[in-house]
C-alpha angles and dihedrals in degrees: 000000000000118000124191120233092243093051089051091052092049091050091048092050092049091050091050093050092049091051091049091051092057091049090058093233118184129234095198107116117213090337120170090191118089110292119243144153119276094254098050095083131040115255144158135229112239120197118231141137134261116234096192090115140352093282090078091201116209109249141172128224122208106224121203121175090346093306128110107235103168140018129203138162116277104271092219096051118111093190098065097018092231095303136111129203123237091276090061092052090049091062088090092058090044093050096048099034106136089219094054111129110232102170137038114279125216126204112234099177110075092192112098133192146098113316094008116129109234089203096220115195128190118255134180123268090244091057092046094050092045091051092052093046092050092051091049092051090050089057092046094050090047090053091242105114090142089072089073112102120190115193120182136187128196119015123264132153092256099041095044110032100026109028099025100035107029112021100060091048093051091045093048103246126126091196106103111137131179136191089249093094087073094032130053108313095100089047089056091057092069096059089035095058094040107034099018093239113123098188147074117302132209125194135225096247092163088073100029117122096176119033116190109195103198123183095342143070108225092181090064109020145351113074137325092015093166090053091051093046089050096050104028096090093050091058090062089055091052101036145308141335118207124188125199108191136121086224125069093237126181089265093046091050090059098038126111089225127029118190108192093198124195105259113262097020099095092115092057092052092047090050092051092049090049089049091056094045092052100037091049094045095244098133121114107269090190094056106026101031132230145251112285094237093042093242117126109237096177100114126158111271094003124122115225127215106243091213090063092066126071110206125202119181099358130069126218103001092143091047089051089052094049097045102036119001110045093080098033098098124168088252090057093047093047091065092050103037097035088229112130115255093234092054092050090053093044093050093046091052091048089053092046092050091054090049114174089001088069116097121195101206101199122193139186094275091079093058100040093092138071108292087015093149091059091047092051090049091054094046095046092046088067087074089058094048090053093047 
């Protein structure tokens, strides 16, 4: 009898849930109220969203006696298929953490340094806002508005559009900084300058036959983690999973191919893969276009006449070849990336065979290096070559 990996996981999960049910385990996280099984008290499911990442997955909280006791994915949602990742389940611990800060805190000890207690004390929101406003007006009256620094974290309509975008300009300060410099903004530049979409992308993993996880770990982080967890196993049944990451991540540990690239050399690997796809005629003729006489002129080291190629949905593929790709062979990339030449060729051919059913799932890791924008452009352009 042959059993698929996904069927085995489903059977294992069902067995575990059944065992837990007989043990009478509780789902009440950090509850001071009397513990009890979910069904012992009446409750209602309340729709909400998870803010564990920028996916903002639709979720539902089970409310009993005014307290959230369980979280699950919204059962009507097609984006997360009714599931949440571990971060979603941890919202209960986060909400009821006894150390959670619920009010503004004010330092009362002016002495600073390692090991020195700042002696923070809680204050009201009115006092906090008045203190900030008074300090800002002091800078304005002193003619020093540029000394105001606004630093924000996660996006919200008020923190991004109003405080981050508008307030510093009106006040007269250029110093508005966000966490995005160490997050995903550089990653967005790649798709932005190639596809024209400066935003987060998600991929059609339900139809993917070759998933290339590049510079991220969608089983653990990045966006739409529940969707990846739900569909990851099915991709193995249909095709191949490839991971490009210096770190043996959760995705890389399960992948058919792991390419532990030298950090910062993602652009070199992308160029070599593009070289193979073009020189071996594995690009998407329907999306990219083709040579007018049907003969592939992409040969290593050879310049191609742009007029000989009729492009469709892309722009400048021959120019890219002439300027950048014609000399970027797998042998060249192997010395730079520390990925064996044979593996680079094998991976490129696997991607080319999958064609438009190949998804290059690019994450922030590609861009978090010098010239990261150019690297992310090269990596993301592989999606265009494959159609």
